[in-house]
Phi, psi and omega in degrees: 000314179297324176294324177295322179292318178297320182293315179296323179291322178292331185264007180298153178301133180268126180231045185296317179301316180298315180296321176295320179297315178296319178299318181294319179295317178298315178298318180298317179297321178295314177297319178293324175293323181291340179291342180276354184279129178246123180268118180258180180260022182265017183295317181295316178295325179295319181295322177297317182292318178302320179294322177296321179296315180296323178294324178292324178290327180274344178231063182290159175284100184295334179294316178290323184294328182248015180283121183266011176275181180294347177265355183276165182296319180302315180299314181295322178293318180297320179295322179295316177297320179298318178298312179296318184292306181292325174296324177292316179297314179298315180295325180292320179290320178295332182284337184299304178298322178298318180294323180291322178290340181264352182288116184292342179273355182242329186245158173299151183308314181297321180291319180294323181292316180297314183295323179290329174295320177297316180296321179295322179293321178298319181285342185292321187282128180293159179297323182299318181293316174304319179298315180296325181292311185287336177298322178293336184270310185246003182078162182294152178142181186291330181296324177297318175300320180298314179299318183295313178301321185294312183291320180297325181291328185302314185299306183291318181295323178299315183299316182290323178297316180303314179300321179291321179292319178289342176266014179298141176278103185287342180295329176295316181296319176298322178294316182293326178292324177292331178281356178085021177293149173281169178302318178300314181295327178290320178294315185293317185257345183250325183263308183299317180298337178277328190269323190301314178300319181293315179297316181295317178297322178293320179297320182293314178299320180290327179298319177304317183289318181296327178299320179285317178295331181294329179289322179292320182297337175298336179295334179257013177087023181265033177079173179088195192264355185292322179295310175304326181295312181291327177294320180297318181290320179294329177270006179060033174262082191287336175293322179290317178299320179297317177299317181293317181293323175297313176303317178295320179298313181294318181296315182295318180296319183293313181294324178296318178294314182294313183293324177294320176299315182294318182290324175294320178295318181292322184287324184261353180073000000 
């Protein structure tokens, strides 16, 4: 058996030229990319700033960390969670009709193709750009963050919804049809039980992503904790920045733990 394996390996198609060509192209791309790197003299200053940030994390401003007013970390974190949560819900509901229109097993090919183009166009634009656009429309604040999170969620959630819809077990629907079930009963007992666990898992996963994006959107004035964080860092108030980062770390770890438990429960039943 070993001799047969060795013989087959020795007789395998030789593609040495192809491998060498690919290797040369990869090395050339790496060297070309490296030519754009500029080494400045800011390394010492960067290390000092990094040390100040770490010092701020380990010595946070406890007054800001436990301040229960609108300027405190708990309120800002709550606002960030609300932006991410409501934005995820709105985006998830908007994605439902789009995903059904894009499912090739339910819709004609032209309709599915156009709907997928719309979803692709929505996904192309980064969340940061959406935030800048909506600020011009509704002004800075939490509502802008909610709009941004909603639109950004549509692209990814629709894509995951489409995969779940196209993986539907049609044999269940055929069985229900043979039993004389109505359209509503087929949706209630044949479609929803298959889709709801996948849809819920997708929404929870997207909420994790939106929670992190909501922090970044605060940098452009779209509500949440991002703006106070960047203001504290620009003013070199490292203790305040550390307090905000500690709150973010605790929040993300807590949400990650809860969401993982829920997803596991949905997957295993």
